[in-house]
C-alpha positions as CSV (number, residue, x, y, z in Angstrom):
1,M,-23.8,14.4,-16.8
2,K,-20.5,13.1,-18.3
3,D,-19.9,9.4,-17.6
4,I,-16.7,10.0,-15.6
5,E,-18.3,12.5,-13.4
6,F,-21.2,10.1,-12.6
7,L,-18.7,7.4,-11.7
8,K,-16.6,9.7,-9.5
9,N,-19.7,10.9,-7.6
10,V,-21.3,7.5,-7.2
11,V,-18.2,5.8,-5.7
12,L,-17.7,8.7,-3.3
13,E,-21.3,8.5,-2.1
14,A,-21.1,4.7,-1.9
15,S,-18.0,4.8,0.3
16,K,-19.9,6.8,2.9
17,L,-22.1,3.8,3.6
18,I,-19.2,2.1,5.4
19,N,-19.2,2.3,9.2
20,E,-18.0,0.2,12.1
21,N,-21.0,-2.2,11.9
22,K,-19.2,-4.7,9.7
23,I,-20.6,-8.2,9.3
24,V,-18.3,-10.8,7.7
25,K,-19.5,-14.2,6.3
26,N,-17.9,-17.0,4.3
27,K,-18.7,-17.0,0.6
28,G,-18.4,-19.7,-1.9
29,E,-14.8,-20.9,-2.4
30,Y,-12.5,-21.8,0.5
31,G,-11.1,-18.7,2.2
32,D,-13.4,-16.3,0.3
33,L,-15.4,-13.8,2.4
34,V,-18.2,-11.3,1.9
35,T,-19.4,-8.4,4.1
36,N,-22.7,-6.6,4.5
37,F,-21.0,-3.6,2.8
38,D,-20.3,-5.5,-0.3
39,Y,-24.1,-6.0,-0.7
40,E,-25.0,-2.5,0.5
41,I,-22.6,-0.6,-1.8
42,E,-23.4,-2.7,-4.8
43,N,-27.1,-2.2,-4.3
44,F,-26.6,1.5,-3.9
45,I,-24.6,1.8,-7.1
46,I,-27.1,-0.4,-9.0
47,N,-29.9,1.9,-8.0
48,K,-28.0,5.0,-9.1
49,I,-27.3,3.5,-12.5
50,K,-30.9,2.5,-13.0
51,E,-31.9,6.0,-12.1
52,N,-29.4,7.7,-14.4
53,Y,-28.8,5.1,-17.1
54,P,-32.1,3.0,-17.3
55,E,-31.2,1.6,-20.8
56,F,-27.8,0.2,-19.6
57,D,-27.1,-3.3,-18.4
58,I,-25.1,-4.2,-15.3
59,V,-22.5,-6.8,-14.6
60,S,-21.6,-6.9,-10.9
61,E,-20.0,-9.3,-8.4
62,E,-22.8,-9.9,-5.9
63,F,-26.1,-9.6,-7.7
64,N,-25.3,-9.9,-11.5
65,S,-22.2,-12.1,-11.6
66,N,-23.7,-14.4,-14.3
67,K,-24.2,-11.5,-16.8
68,E,-21.9,-10.8,-19.8
69,L,-20.8,-7.5,-21.2
70,T,-23.2,-5.9,-23.6
71,K,-23.0,-2.9,-26.0
72,N,-24.0,-0.5,-23.2
73,C,-23.3,-1.6,-19.6
74,F,-21.5,-1.0,-16.3
75,T,-19.3,-3.3,-14.3
76,I,-19.3,-3.0,-10.5
77,D,-17.0,-4.4,-7.9
78,P,-18.4,-3.0,-4.6
79,I,-15.3,-3.9,-2.5
80,D,-12.3,-5.4,-4.3
81,G,-10.0,-6.9,-1.7
82,T,-12.9,-8.0,0.6
83,V,-10.6,-10.3,2.6
84,N,-8.3,-7.4,3.2
85,F,-11.3,-5.2,4.2
86,A,-12.7,-7.9,6.5
87,H,-9.4,-8.0,8.4
88,N,-9.0,-4.2,8.5
89,L,-6.1,-4.2,6.1
90,P,-6.6,-0.9,4.1
91,I,-5.8,-2.4,0.7
92,W,-9.3,-2.5,-0.9
93,A,-11.2,-0.4,-3.4
94,I,-14.6,0.4,-4.9
95,Q,-14.3,0.1,-8.7
96,I,-16.7,0.6,-11.6
97,A,-16.5,1.0,-15.4
98,C,-18.8,2.3,-18.0
99,I,-19.0,0.6,-21.4
100,R,-20.7,2.6,-24.2
101,K,-21.1,1.3,-27.8
102,S,-19.0,-1.8,-26.9
103,K,-16.0,0.2,-25.7
104,T,-15.0,1.1,-22.1
105,C,-15.2,4.9,-22.0
106,A,-14.8,5.7,-18.3
107,A,-13.5,3.9,-15.2
108,V,-12.9,4.7,-11.5
109,I,-11.0,2.8,-8.8
110,Y,-11.4,4.5,-5.4
111,F,-9.3,3.7,-2.3
112,P,-11.2,5.3,0.6
113,M,-8.6,4.5,3.2
114,F,-5.8,6.2,1.1
115,N,-8.0,9.0,-0.3
116,Q,-6.9,8.0,-3.7
117,M,-9.2,8.1,-6.7
118,F,-7.7,6.6,-9.9
119,W,-9.9,7.4,-12.9
120,A,-9.7,7.4,-16.7
121,D,-11.7,8.7,-19.6
122,E,-10.9,9.6,-23.3
123,S,-8.4,12.2,-22.1
124,G,-6.1,9.8,-20.2
125,S,-5.6,8.3,-16.7
126,Y,-5.4,10.2,-13.5
127,L,-4.7,9.9,-9.8
128,N,-7.0,12.4,-8.1
129,D,-6.4,15.3,-10.5
130,K,-2.9,14.5,-11.6
131,K,-2.3,12.7,-15.0
132,I,-0.5,9.4,-14.7
133,H,1.6,7.2,-17.0
134,V,3.0,3.7,-16.9
135,N,6.7,3.5,-16.1
136,N,9.5,2.7,-18.6
137,K,11.3,-0.1,-16.6
138,S,12.4,-3.2,-18.4
139,K,10.8,-6.6,-17.7
140,E,14.0,-7.6,-15.7
141,K,13.9,-4.6,-13.4
142,C,10.2,-3.7,-12.7
143,L,8.0,-4.8,-9.9
144,Y,5.1,-7.1,-10.9
145,T,2.1,-8.9,-9.4
146,V,0.2,-12.1,-10.2
147,E,-3.3,-12.4,-8.8
148,G,-5.8,-15.3,-8.9
149,N,-6.0,-19.0,-8.5
150,A,-2.8,-21.0,-8.5
151,R,-0.7,-17.8,-8.8
152,M,2.4,-19.3,-7.3
153,K,3.2,-21.5,-10.2
154,Y,3.2,-18.5,-12.5
155,I,5.3,-16.5,-10.0
156,M,7.9,-19.2,-9.8
157,E,8.2,-19.2,-13.6
158,M,8.5,-15.4,-13.6
159,C,11.2,-15.5,-11.0
160,K,13.5,-17.1,-13.5
161,Y,13.5,-13.7,-15.3
162,N,12.7,-11.3,-12.4
163,P,12.3,-12.1,-8.7
164,N,10.7,-8.8,-7.8
165,Y,7.0,-9.7,-7.3
166,R,4.5,-8.5,-4.7
167,I,1.1,-9.9,-3.6
168,F,-1.5,-7.4,-2.5
169,A,-4.6,-9.6,-2.9
170,C,-6.4,-6.7,-4.6
171,A,-6.7,-6.7,-8.4
172,A,-7.8,-3.1,-8.4
173,L,-4.6,-2.0,-6.7
174,N,-2.5,-4.1,-9.0
175,F,-3.9,-2.5,-12.2
176,A,-4.0,1.0,-10.7
177,Y,-0.3,0.7,-9.7
178,V,0.6,-0.4,-13.2
179,A,-1.2,2.7,-14.5
180,C,0.6,5.1,-12.2
181,G,4.1,3.6,-12.7
182,I,4.6,1.8,-9.4
183,L,4.3,-1.6,-11.0
184,G,5.5,-2.7,-14.4
185,G,2.8,-5.3,-14.9
186,T,0.2,-7.6,-13.5
187,I,-1.5,-10.9,-14.5
188,F,-5.0,-11.6,-13.3
189,I,-5.8,-15.3,-13.5
190,H,-9.6,-15.3,-13.3
191,D,-12.5,-14.3,-15.6
192,T,-14.5,-12.0,-13.3
193,L,-15.2,-9.0,-15.5
194,W,-15.7,-6.6,-12.6
195,D,-12.2,-7.3,-11.3
196,Y,-10.2,-6.4,-14.4
197,T,-12.3,-4.2,-16.7
198,P,-11.8,-0.9,-14.9
199,G,-8.1,-1.4,-14.2
200,Q,-7.2,-2.5,-17.7
201,Y,-8.8,0.7,-19.1
202,L,-6.8,2.8,-16.6
203,V,-3.6,1.1,-17.9
204,K,-4.5,1.5,-21.5
205,Q,-5.2,5.2,-21.1
206,A,-2.0,5.6,-19.2
207,G,0.0,4.3,-22.2
208,G,0.3,0.6,-21.2
209,C,-0.5,-2.7,-22.9
210,I,-3.4,-5.0,-22.2
211,Y,-4.1,-8.5,-23.3
212,N,-7.1,-10.8,-22.7
213,E,-7.9,-14.5,-23.2
214,K,-10.0,-16.9,-21.2
215,G,-8.5,-17.2,-17.8
216,C,-5.8,-14.6,-18.3
217,H,-6.0,-10.9,-18.2
218,I,-2.8,-8.9,-18.4
219,A,-1.8,-5.2,-18.1
220,T,1.8,-4.1,-18.5
221,N,4.0,-1.0,-19.2
222,N,5.4,-2.4,-22.4
223,K,5.0,-5.2,-25.1
224,D,8.1,-7.1,-24.0
225,L,6.7,-7.8,-20.5
226,A,3.2,-8.5,-21.9
227,M,4.7,-11.1,-24.3
228,L,6.7,-12.7,-21.4
229,F,3.6,-12.9,-19.3
230,K,1.5,-14.4,-22.1
231,N,4.2,-17.1,-22.8
232,I,4.5,-18.0,-19.2
233,V,0.7,-18.4,-18.7
234,K,0.5,-20.4,-22.0
235,N,3.4,-22.7,-21.1
236,T,2.8,-23.2,-17.4
237,K,0.4,-26.0,-16.6
């Protein structure tokens, strides 16, 4: 089975686990939440990977969060946007990426409530079955997002150049919307691999720019916006 077909099938199957019996609990940092479906979906996907890719490692939010990327591995975010999900706001996704020979080769971000599957492989990036591309808007005229801890200080600096920001509290949506041209760029201020690995691959395969350093993961439609983001993060303390 091709990697991308495996990813598509497994997220569709995993989404069917969700029902009205939602249990919400506090998790770790102040304001963070987790649900029973975060655990159930991740466990389901892990078992499917072990069955079909027994030689691959797994980096995932709930059960393997301390792992690092290896030459052959998967990243899993069972529900990205859990706080939204917990409050019945439909902006959340299941996202997964496959890394083979140290390179991401396939990724899926699935929004069950919107019936939207963003996916990418060596042939490009797609929304359902339609190929997508980043937009060509300038850094002054595009929409953008900043996600993660202390986001507002970066947003305030960006507003000196462009006031058109949005906050969705869902990294998967931010990256997917850059890939399909709704947003011009996004900054993710956190080092959780499962949050940004699938989305950055979508943006890259859609013709965009990506940039990574510790604590800063960027995806944009063009190099000018990427450079602006990089400089703002570097110079904002």
